[in-house]
N, C-alpha and C positions, 0 to 999 in steps of 0.2 A: 523382267521383273517390273511390276508396276509399283511405284512408291506412292503411298497414301499420306495424307496429312497426319493421320494417326501415327505413322512411322516416325515422322519428324517430331511430333509432340512427345514421343517416347524417349527422345534423346536428351542429353544434359544441356543442350543449347537449342533454342528454337525462337521463332518470332512470336510476339504477343498476339492475342486474338484480333486486335485492331491493326496489326502489321506495322506498328510505329515504334516498337521497343524490342530489345533483345532480352530474352528470359534465360537465365542460367541457374543451375544449382551450384551453390557455393561449396566447392569441394574442400575448402579449408575447414569447414564446420562438420564434415562427416567423420564418423558415423553418428555422433551424438545429437546433432541438430540438422534437420533437413530444411535449410534456409534457401529460398529462391530470391535471386536478385533481379531487379528490373533495370536495365541499362538504357539510358536515353541520350547520353551525351558522350562526346569523345573522351572527356575526362574520366567518366565512369567505365567506359570500355578499356581504356589504357590501364586504369587501376586494377580492374578484374584480371587482366592478362599479367600484369606485373606481380600481383600478390598470389597468383596461382589459384584464384577462385575458379578460373577455368584453366584446365591443364590437359595435356595430351595433344600431340601435334595436330591430328585431324580436327579435334574439337576446337582448338584455337583458330584453325583456318576457317571453320564453319562460323564461329563467332565473329571473326573479322569480316567475312563476306556479308553477313547480316548487318554488322555494324556500319559498313560503308553504305548499305542501302538505307538504313534508317536516318543516317546523317544526310544523305541526299534528299530525303523527303523534307527535311527541315530547311532546305535552301529555297528561298522565295524568289530569287532572281530568275528572269527569263533570258538572260544573256548566257550563251554557251561558254564564252571566254571566262566570265566571272564564275560561273558554276564549276568549270574545270579547275580554275585556280583554287577555289575553296576545297574541292575534292582532293586535289593534290596535297593540300595542307593536312587534311584529315589522314590521308594515306601515310604521310611522313610521320605523324604522331603515333599512329597505330604500329607501324613497323618498328619505330624506336622503342616501343614498350618491351619487346624482346627481340633484339636485332638478329640473334642467332637462330631463331625459330623459323625454319624454312617454310613450313606450311602457312605461317602468318604472312610473310612477305609474298609468298606465291598467291594466296587468296586475294590480298589487297591489290596486287598488280594485275591479277586477272579481272578484278572489278574495274580498275582504271583502264584496262584495254577496251572494255565495253564503252567507257566514256570516250576514249580517243577515237574509237571506230564509229562514233555517232555524230561527228561534226556535221552541222547543217540540219540536224533534227531539232525539233522543239524539246526544251528541257523536260517537259512532262513525259515525252516519249522516251527520253533517256532514263528517267526514273523507272519506268516500266521495264525497260531492258535490264536495269540493275536488279530489279525484283526477281526477274526470271533467272538471272545469272547467280544470285546468292542461293536461290532454291536449287539450282542445278548443282552447285558445289556440294550442298548437303545431300541431294539425291544420289550423286555419284559415289559419295562415301558410303551411304547406306547400301548401295548395290555392290560395291567392292567388298564390304564386310559380309554381305549375304553370300557372295560367291566363295569367299574364304571359309565361311562357316559350313557351307555345303560340302566343300572338299574335305574339310577337317572331320566332319561328321561321318564321312565314309570310312574313316580310319579306326573307329571304335564301335563297340556294340553295346546294347542296352545293359545296364548294371555295372559297366566297367568303372574302376576307380581311376580318376585322373588327378594328377598333381600339377599345380600351376604355381608360378612365381611372379611377383610384382602385380601390376594391374594393366590388363589389355582388354577391357570391356567397354561397354557403351559410354561410361563416363569419360574415357579418353578418346573415343572415336565417335560413333553414331549408334545406329540401331542395335547391332549385335556385338561389336568389338571384333578383335582378331582372335587372340588365344582363348578368350571366353566364348567366342561366337558359336562354335559347335555345341557347347554345353547349353547355351541359351536357346539356340535353334532347336536342339534336341528336345528341350523341355516343352517348347511350343508344339512339337509333334508327338508329345506323349512318351518320349524316350528319357528315361531317368539315369543319371550317373551319380556316383559318389565322389565328390571333389575334396581334395586336400589342398588347402590354400596356405602356402608359406607366408608367414607374417611379413617377410621382406625387410629386414633391417638395413639401414637405420631409419629410413623414412616411413616404414610400415604401410606401404601401399597395399600389400596383400591383406593386412589386418583391417585397415581403415576403409579400403575401397572395394577390393575384390570380394571379401566375405560379405560386405554390405550388399553389393550388387546381386550376388548369388542367393543370399538369404531372402532378399526382397523378391526374387524371381521364383522362389519356392524350390530351389535346388538344394539337395542334400550336401551341405558344405561343412567341413570340419577345419577349423583354424589350427595350425601347428606352428611352433617355433621353427626357424630355419634349420636348426640342428636336429630336428626330429624327422627329417625327410628319410634318412637312412632306415630308421626302424619301421616306418610305415611301408616302405618298399620291401624290407626283409620279411615283414608279416604277410606279404602277398596281397596287400590292399590296393596296390597301384598297377594298372595295366597300360598306362600311357602317361607321358608328360607333355603338356602343352604350354609353351611360353611365347611371348612376343619377341620382337626384335627392333632395335633402333638403327642397325646398319648391317647389311650382309655383304661380305667381300666376294670377289669373283670366284674364289676357290671354295666358298661355302662356309668359311669361318664367319661368325656373327657376334656382334656386340649386343648385349642386353643388360638389364639391371644387375648390379653386383650380386653375386651369389648364384647366377644362372649356370656358370660353368661347373660349379660344385654339384648341382643337381644333375647335370649331364654325366659327370663322372660316376656318380652313384647309380644312375639309370643304366649305364654301360655295365657296371659291375653286376647288377641284378638282372640283366637281360631284358630291360624294359624299353620299349620304343620311345624315342625322344624327338619331338617335333618343335620347330619354330614356325609361327604363323604370322604373316605380314603382307602388306601390299607389294606389288612388283616395284614400286617406287623406292622401296627400302633397299633394293639390290643395287650396289654400286660397282659396276663392271670396271670402273677406273681405279678401284681399290683392289690390288692383287691378293692380299691376304690379311688376316686379322692383325698381324704385327703392324700394319699400316694404319690402323684405326687409332685415332688419338683419344685417350681416356680422360675425361674431365675429373678434376680433383675438387671435392666439395668441402664446405666448412666443417672443421673438426668438432664444433659444438653439436652437430647432429649426432655424434657418438657420445659426447661427454654429458650433455645436459638437456637436449631438446625436448625429450618426452618425460623428463623426471622432475619431481617436485624440488629436489636438490641435485647438484651435479653428482655423477656417479664415478668421477675421476678427478684427480687434482688438476688444476688449471695448467700446470706446467708439464703434464704428461703429454708426450707426442702422440698424435693420432694420424693414421693413414686412412683416408676416406674417399676411395675412388667411386664414381657414380656407376660405372659399368665394369663388366669384365668380358673377355672374349672367349667364346666356346669354340673349340677346335672342330672342324668339319667332320673329323673321324668319329666324333661322338654323336653325330647327328644322323637320325634315321631318314628324315626328309624335310624339305622346306615346303610349306603350304602357302600358296599365293592366290591372288584373284584370277590368275591365268592357269592354274593347275598345280599339281603336286610334283615337285622336283626331287628326284632320287639321285644317289651317287652314280657315276662320278660327277660331282657338282661343277667342277671346272669345265666340263663338257656340256652338261645338260642345262646349266644356267644360260649359256650362250644360245641354246636352242629356243629358250623362252623368249628371246628378243629377236629371233630370226624372222 
């Protein structure tokens, strides 16, 4: 696959025309305002990452790669030692913005490895290497999403109804996304689907982001409340479920946005294929089963008051707000990765993927 500059510009993160700034769409403003931010300083980059103006692990990594490059361009020193010292400081600040975000630290450290491997070169030459490296980070994600999209597209036929949960499109990744990738790639090829987008409470990623992306792409999308998934399945309107994944265990159990396991249970009841789509890097062969995946607990105010003019519950009411749930592998039809489609038995076939 040849990645063009048009592919990069179609993403939620890209370099400015002059190559000296990072341009992002502010995801906190969607869907009501399409606001693009120009990031020129380490302070602006850190703030964008902290406030979730840029979100989604791959998108954060892409942003960090570009960020390290534009910061390098601002360095006027000709000394390798001074240049490296300053770049290390930028790296520390960016990683500290979200220390648990693996793609962020991975991308920053990858850029620093390019610096460390260039001892003895002119600083101007190192800057050129960093330009190539940040573009490579972006290009690799586009290629990965393209492969996932192609494999996923082979699982459905024109006119199918597809139900999705949360957001796993280009806003969170690059050109196509993962779970939304087959739908968007299909649209490019003249293949139309009817998509039902769960609103995805309590943060409403399906409503704010997924339905936004699909509507803008000209896809036939219908937004539904999470508790409406059963009736659209019962009506025969859904032929497949596509969801993303945050972590896949060695036995095929996987964690995704809260509510995913409920969709899988319904799909099993109605005999609808249920797929999770994600990069091979999401598979953790050191994690035996879903029970070993730690689930993050989030702020109760996301349930009580975040999206309301006034609180919808008393302040003293207890709230249980897990960020993810774990879907049992027995509910899963297949796992779609950039290396191919993995079918049961997952504990056997996932190992083959890495052989």
